[in-house]
C-alpha positions in Angstrom: 25.2 9.1 -48.5 27.0 5.9 -49.3 29.2 6.4 -46.3 26.1 6.7 -44.1 24.6 3.7 -45.7 27.7 1.6 -45.1 28.0 2.7 -41.5 24.5 2.0 -40.7 24.6 -1.4 -42.6 27.7 -2.4 -40.7 26.2 -1.3 -37.3 22.9 -3.2 -37.9 24.4 -6.4 -39.4 23.7 -9.2 -37.0 21.2 -7.3 -35.0 19.2 -9.5 -32.7 15.9 -8.4 -34.4 17.3 -9.7 -37.7 18.3 -12.9 -36.1 14.8 -13.3 -34.6 13.2 -12.5 -37.9 15.3 -15.2 -39.7 14.5 -17.7 -37.0 10.8 -17.1 -37.3 10.9 -17.4 -41.1 12.7 -20.7 -40.8 10.5 -22.0 -38.0 7.0 -21.1 -39.4 7.9 -21.0 -43.1 5.7 -17.9 -43.5 8.1 -15.2 -44.8 5.2 -12.9 -45.9 3.6 -12.9 -42.5 6.9 -12.5 -40.7 7.9 -9.6 -43.0 4.6 -7.8 -42.3 5.0 -8.4 -38.5 8.6 -7.3 -38.4 7.8 -4.2 -40.6 4.8 -3.3 -38.4 7.1 -3.6 -35.2 9.8 -1.4 -36.8 7.3 1.2 -37.8 5.6 1.2 -34.4 8.9 1.4 -32.4 10.3 4.1 -34.8 7.0 6.1 -34.5 7.1 6.0 -30.8 10.7 7.1 -30.7 9.9 10.1 -32.9 6.8 11.2 -30.9 8.7 10.6 -27.5 11.7 12.3 -28.8 9.8 15.3 -30.1 7.9 15.7 -26.7 11.1 15.4 -24.8 12.9 17.9 -27.0 10.0 20.3 -26.4 10.4 20.1 -22.6 14.1 19.7 -22.0 16.9 21.8 -23.5 19.0 20.0 -26.1 22.2 20.4 -24.2 20.8 18.7 -21.3 19.7 15.8 -23.5 23.2 15.5 -24.9 24.7 15.5 -21.4 22.2 12.9 -20.3 23.0 10.7 -23.4 26.7 11.0 -22.7 26.0 10.1 -19.0 24.1 7.0 -20.1 27.0 6.0 -22.4 29.5 6.4 -19.5 27.4 4.2 -17.2 27.2 1.6 -19.9 30.9 1.8 -20.5 31.6 1.4 -16.8 29.3 -1.7 -16.5 31.0 -3.2 -19.6 34.4 -2.7 -18.1 33.2 -4.2 -14.8 31.8 -7.3 -16.6 35.0 -7.7 -18.5 37.3 -7.4 -15.6 35.2 -9.2 -12.9 
């Protein structure tokens, strides 16, 4: 459990949504309102991901989803390499 926490903590550190939330708190000096808005946004996006993922998993075999995800990662890798080398 600790290893999972540390990996996720490191991956999410400096996330753009965190930086935006910090900026909003600093700009409007309303930490409570920003916290509630950020929490509502996170819960909404997470809920949509769960619902969409469940619906997709019911209609598409898991191995095809895994190949699709791998394909997206390969495309993103190719685009990143192109950006770095161009």
